[in-house]
N, C-alpha and C positions, 0 to 999 in steps of 0.2 A: 702418272708421269714421273714423279720423283722416285718411285720404286724402280721403274725401268732404267732411269738414268743411273741410279745407284748400282744396279746390277751390271750395267754396261761398264761403269768405272771399275767395278770389282773384277770383271773379266779382263779388262785392259791391264790392270795391275798384275793379275796372274799371268797374262800373256807376256809382259815384258820382264817378269821376275827372273832374275839371275841370267838374263840374256838368252833364255831358251827360245823365246818367240814362238811358243806353241801352247795349246791348252791341254796337252797330254798330262795326265797325272792329277787332274782336277777331281777325279772320282775317288782318289785315295783319302782315307778318313782324316789324316793330319792336314792335308792341303785344304780339304773341304771345310774343316773346322776353322783354319786360319782365314780363309776367304769369307766365311760367314761372319767372323768377327769384323773383318774389314767392311763387309756389306752393311752391318749394323752401324758402324761408325760413320760410313759415308752417308747412309740414309739419315742418321741423326744430324749430320752437317747440313744436308739439303733441307730438312724440316726446320732446323734452327734458323737458317737464312730466310726461308719462306715466311716463318713467323715474325722475324724481325723486319722484313720488308713490308712496305705499305703500297697500296694501290693495285691496279689491275696487272701490273708487270711483275708482281712478286714471284711468280713461278719462273719467269724468264731470268730474273736476277738470281734466283736460287739455282736454276739450271747452270748458269754461267759461273757462279761464285761458290756454290754450296759444296763443291768437291774439296775445296781448300781446307775448311775446318773439318770436313768429313774424313779426310785422310789423316789429319792430326788426331781426331777422335779414335780412328781405327788403330793407329800406332799406339796411342795411349792405352786403349783397351788391351792390346797385346802385351805391352810392357809393364802395365800397372801391377799385376800379381807378383812378378819378379822383384819389382821395386819395393813392394810392401813386405815381401819376405826378407829382403836385405835390411830394411829399416827396422823390422820387428825383431 
């Protein structure tokens, strides 16, 4: 369930990217690489929220709130190498 939600959020981010409102270009290597990094970050956010939540509703909580830290993780994964190069 969390993998499917992460994939859906990733496709949504690509769909609204730069106001194109289309999924054309997803098969290009650069776009696929960026979206896979976002997917990993969003999935990590969903899993983190699921692990921190308790009880039988943890997957619902993760479904509703996991995308927030997930997108932050994704952005961090994309920008971290450039930041490390600047600091190093």
